[in-house]
C-alpha positions, 0 to 999 in steps of 0.5 A: 082790481075793478072787477065786478059783475056786469048786470046783464048776463043771461048765462055762461055764453055772456060776460058775467064779469069785466074786465077780462083779465090775463092770467100770468104765472109768478113762483113764489119762494113760500107757501101761499097763505092769503086768499089769493087766486093761485094754481097748486100749493094747498088750498087756503081754506075759508071754511072747514076743509072739505077735500072731495074724493072720487065717488068710485074710488074714494081716491082725494082728488088733485087740488089744481087752483083757487080763484077769487070770486068777483064781489065785496066779500072775500070768496074763493072757488076751489078746483079739484080734478081727478086724475087718470092715466095723465088725463084730467077729469072734467068733461062731465060736469056732474060725474064728481070727478071735477069739483068746484067748491066756493067758500065761505058759506058755500054750497057743496055740489050735490055730485060731490063726495067729500072726504072725512076730515083729515083727508088730504090729496095731491097738488098740481105738479110738473115734470121734473128731473128723470120723469119725476112729479114735482109738486108746484105752487104758482100765483096768479097774477091778473092784469088787463088785457092789451086792447088788441088782444081783448078785441081779438077774444071778443071776435072770436066769442062773437064768431062762436055766436053765430055758429050757435045761431045766437048773433050776426056773422062775424068771422073767426079772427086769423090771430091767435086769441088769449087762452088764460083769463079771468072774466069776459065772455069765454073763447071755446074750442069748438064754439060752445060747451056741453053740460053746462046750462044758462044758470051759470056764469063764466068765471075763468079759463086757461089752457092745458100745458106740461110738455114744454120743459119751461111750463109751469105745470102739467095739465092734460085737456087734450089739448083744450082749455078748462072752464070754471063757472059759478052760480048767479049767488056766487055760492056753488061752481062747475067745470068743464073742459074741452079739447081743441 
């Protein structure tokens, strides 16, 4: 998979990594132990385990996913979120309820609270029979987007640029744009995202889901999408979600 820094990004509104790759989910029959992109299961730590906890309650955050960070060195960005009454934290980027850890040799975000050694929390889940919560693990397969879908995503991103007064007028596409992908430019439901400044590089986005019986997992972002960002040196991460 060729997945590289563009070298011309000025921040999270630009394409920090190319190409834009579709994320799809494949069930696994055994626990994943390799440093690959995945949702659910247990983190595949590349340094010592460092499970974040909620800074207010001390409750371990929920492990959501891990993502390969582009580059020659194998590096993972781990996403943990606090879940409050079925709604995931993460619409405040630095309140401690949404933590992205990067390993190996990454920086722990200054607002993150790390549990004592041996701390371990819940993992991503889906609805099971009788409204039970069933833990899940899905490998994330990355494939090139069909050119027509990539063009729609680029048009949507360009239209958002216009609405932010950062570029010329571009019509918002009538077609639905992709919602689960790594790389390229992000597509924000409200055309911009707060709490993330231009020092952060967009890594990936994924929509919420969980109401349909065949959804792979449950995530509640208010019918919106979640966004993962990394620092320019790939050693620290941030997360935000925005509703549609």
